[in-house]
C-alpha positions as CSV (number, residue, x, y, z in Angstrom):
1,X,5.5,-10.1,-3.4
2,X,5.0,-9.9,0.4
3,X,5.9,-12.1,3.3
4,X,4.1,-12.0,6.7
5,X,6.2,-13.1,9.7
6,X,4.5,-13.5,13.1
7,X,6.9,-13.1,16.0
8,X,6.1,-15.8,18.6
9,X,9.6,-16.1,20.2
10,X,9.1,-14.0,23.3
11,X,9.5,-15.3,26.8
12,X,5.9,-14.5,28.0
13,X,7.1,-14.0,31.6
14,X,4.0,-12.1,32.7
15,X,1.6,-14.5,31.1
16,X,3.4,-17.5,32.7
17,X,2.9,-19.6,29.5
18,X,3.5,-19.1,25.8
19,X,1.2,-16.3,25.0
20,X,1.2,-17.1,21.3
21,X,-0.7,-20.2,22.2
22,X,-3.2,-18.9,24.8
23,X,-6.8,-19.3,23.6
24,X,-8.4,-16.1,22.3
25,X,-12.1,-16.6,21.7
26,X,-11.4,-20.3,21.4
27,X,-8.4,-20.2,19.1
28,X,-4.7,-19.6,19.7
29,X,-3.8,-15.9,19.9
30,X,-1.2,-16.2,17.0
31,X,-4.0,-17.6,14.8
32,X,-6.0,-14.4,15.3
33,X,-3.1,-12.3,14.2
34,X,-2.5,-14.6,11.2
35,X,-6.1,-14.5,10.1
36,X,-6.2,-10.7,10.2
37,X,-3.0,-10.2,8.1
38,X,-2.6,-13.3,5.9
39,X,-4.9,-11.9,3.2
40,X,-2.2,-9.2,2.5
41,X,0.6,-11.8,2.1
42,X,2.0,-14.2,-0.4
43,X,3.8,-16.2,2.3
44,X,3.2,-16.6,6.0
45,X,5.8,-17.7,8.6
46,X,6.0,-17.9,12.4
47,X,9.2,-17.4,14.3
48,X,9.3,-19.5,17.4
49,X,12.0,-21.5,19.3
50,X,9.6,-24.3,20.0
51,X,7.3,-26.2,17.7
52,X,5.2,-27.6,20.5
53,X,1.7,-26.2,20.4
54,X,2.0,-25.0,16.8
55,X,1.1,-28.3,15.1
56,X,-2.1,-26.8,13.7
57,X,-0.5,-23.7,12.4
58,X,0.0,-25.2,8.9
59,X,2.7,-22.6,8.1
60,X,6.5,-22.9,8.3
61,X,8.1,-22.4,11.8
62,X,11.5,-20.7,12.0
63,X,13.8,-20.8,15.1
64,X,16.1,-17.9,15.9
65,X,19.2,-17.7,13.7
66,X,21.1,-16.0,16.6
67,X,19.6,-17.4,19.8
68,X,19.6,-15.2,22.9
69,X,19.9,-11.9,21.0
70,X,16.5,-10.6,22.1
71,X,14.1,-8.7,19.9
72,X,16.7,-7.6,17.4
73,X,17.8,-11.2,16.9
74,X,14.1,-12.1,16.4
75,X,13.7,-9.4,13.8
76,X,16.8,-10.6,11.9
77,X,15.3,-14.1,11.9
78,X,12.0,-12.9,10.6
79,X,13.5,-10.9,7.7
80,X,16.1,-13.6,7.0
81,X,13.5,-16.4,6.7
82,X,11.1,-14.4,4.4
83,X,11.3,-15.3,0.7
84,X,9.8,-12.0,-0.6
85,X,11.3,-8.5,-0.8
86,X,8.7,-6.8,1.4
87,X,8.3,-8.3,4.9
88,X,5.4,-7.5,7.3
89,X,6.4,-8.2,10.9
90,X,3.8,-8.5,13.6
91,X,3.9,-9.6,17.2
92,X,1.8,-12.6,18.1
93,X,0.1,-10.8,21.0
94,X,-1.7,-8.0,19.0
95,X,-5.3,-9.3,18.8
96,X,-6.5,-6.1,17.1
97,X,-3.5,-5.8,14.6
98,X,-4.8,-3.6,11.8
99,X,-4.8,-4.9,8.2
100,X,-5.9,-1.5,7.0
101,X,-2.9,0.2,8.6
102,X,-0.5,-2.5,7.4
103,X,-1.8,-2.2,3.9
104,X,-1.2,1.5,4.0
105,X,2.4,0.9,5.3
106,X,3.0,-1.5,2.3
107,X,1.6,1.1,-0.1
108,X,3.9,3.8,1.3
109,X,6.9,1.5,1.0
110,X,6.2,0.7,-2.6
111,X,5.2,4.2,-3.7
112,X,8.2,6.0,-2.0
113,X,10.8,3.2,-2.3
114,X,11.3,3.1,1.5
115,X,13.2,0.5,3.6
116,X,11.1,0.6,6.7
117,X,7.6,1.9,7.4
118,X,6.8,2.0,11.1
119,X,3.8,3.4,12.9
120,X,4.4,6.2,15.5
121,X,7.4,8.5,16.0
122,X,11.0,8.2,17.0
123,X,10.0,8.5,20.7
124,X,7.0,6.1,20.5
125,X,7.1,3.5,17.8
126,X,5.7,0.1,16.9
127,X,8.5,-2.0,15.2
128,X,6.4,-5.2,15.6
129,X,3.5,-3.7,13.5
130,X,5.9,-2.7,10.7
131,X,7.1,-3.4,7.1
132,X,10.7,-3.9,6.1
133,X,12.5,-4.2,2.8
134,X,14.6,-7.4,3.0
135,X,17.6,-6.6,0.8
136,X,18.5,-3.3,2.5
137,X,17.5,-4.2,6.1
138,X,19.0,-7.7,6.6
139,X,22.7,-6.8,6.3
140,X,22.3,-3.8,8.5
141,X,20.6,-5.7,11.3
142,X,23.3,-8.4,11.1
143,X,25.9,-5.7,11.5
144,X,24.1,-4.3,14.5
145,X,24.0,-7.8,16.1
146,X,27.7,-8.3,15.5
147,X,28.3,-4.9,17.3
148,X,26.3,-6.3,20.2
149,X,23.3,-4.1,19.7
150,X,19.9,-5.2,21.2
151,X,17.6,-2.3,20.4
152,X,15.2,-2.8,17.5
153,X,16.0,0.6,16.0
154,X,19.8,0.6,16.5
155,X,20.3,0.5,12.7
156,X,17.6,2.9,11.6
157,X,20.1,5.7,10.9
158,X,21.4,3.8,7.9
159,X,18.1,3.2,6.1
160,X,15.2,5.2,4.6
161,X,12.6,5.0,7.4
162,X,9.2,6.6,7.3
163,X,7.0,6.9,10.4
164,X,3.2,6.8,10.0
165,X,2.2,9.8,12.2
166,X,-0.5,9.4,14.9
167,X,-3.1,11.5,12.9
168,X,-2.7,9.1,9.9
169,X,-2.9,6.0,12.2
170,X,-6.1,7.3,13.8
171,X,-7.8,7.5,10.4
172,X,-7.0,3.8,9.8
173,X,-7.3,2.6,13.4
174,X,-10.0,4.9,14.8
175,X,-10.5,2.9,18.0
176,X,-6.8,3.0,18.7
177,X,-6.5,-0.8,19.3
178,X,-3.9,-1.9,16.7
179,X,-1.0,-1.9,19.1
180,X,-2.9,-3.1,22.2
181,X,-1.0,-6.2,23.3
182,X,-1.8,-8.9,25.7
183,X,0.8,-9.6,28.4
184,X,-1.2,-11.0,31.3
185,X,-4.3,-13.1,31.9
186,X,-6.2,-9.9,32.9
187,X,-5.3,-8.2,29.7
188,X,-6.3,-11.3,27.7
189,X,-9.7,-11.3,29.4
190,X,-10.2,-7.6,28.7
191,X,-9.2,-8.0,25.1
192,X,-11.6,-10.9,24.6
193,X,-14.4,-9.0,26.1
194,X,-13.7,-6.1,23.8
195,X,-13.5,-8.4,20.8
196,X,-16.9,-9.9,21.7
197,X,-18.4,-6.4,21.9
198,X,-17.0,-5.5,18.5
199,X,-18.4,-8.7,17.0
């Protein structure tokens, strides 16, 4: 059983408005991420500190358990709120998030009994296009928060982590778009144009 949590709690400074809600091809950006990944999940949640603008989401909204704790606090909230043992976590600003890659990550987790499956390498990784095992990850993230950690990977040394290497990612995401995020109006327009081209 798998939960999908879309992280929509960022501050969106460069966009100047909540980027989860900006229209992408006529629909909120978070909805595009949800539509692409929801078929893989038994449960869908959105983490956000405001319900305004999410009225049409039709999925539960979850506020930060530890407000002001940055990305690590957001990850804790995502995994804490999920009901199922395997939790997909995706950022709300990834219009080309890859269901094929995420499915592969889930399969790796199940087959090899892993705790975290994350695309990339130690140096360059994508923790918000990743899969986490709830029962092992949650207490360790909480301990990291209590220690005052803010980095998303500050607790990785204590769990069984597998990185999906670039060559493997390329097979599943041949255009290299899965981690392309949208932080500004210009990036939004470029991503929309690309999505139209792709059909």
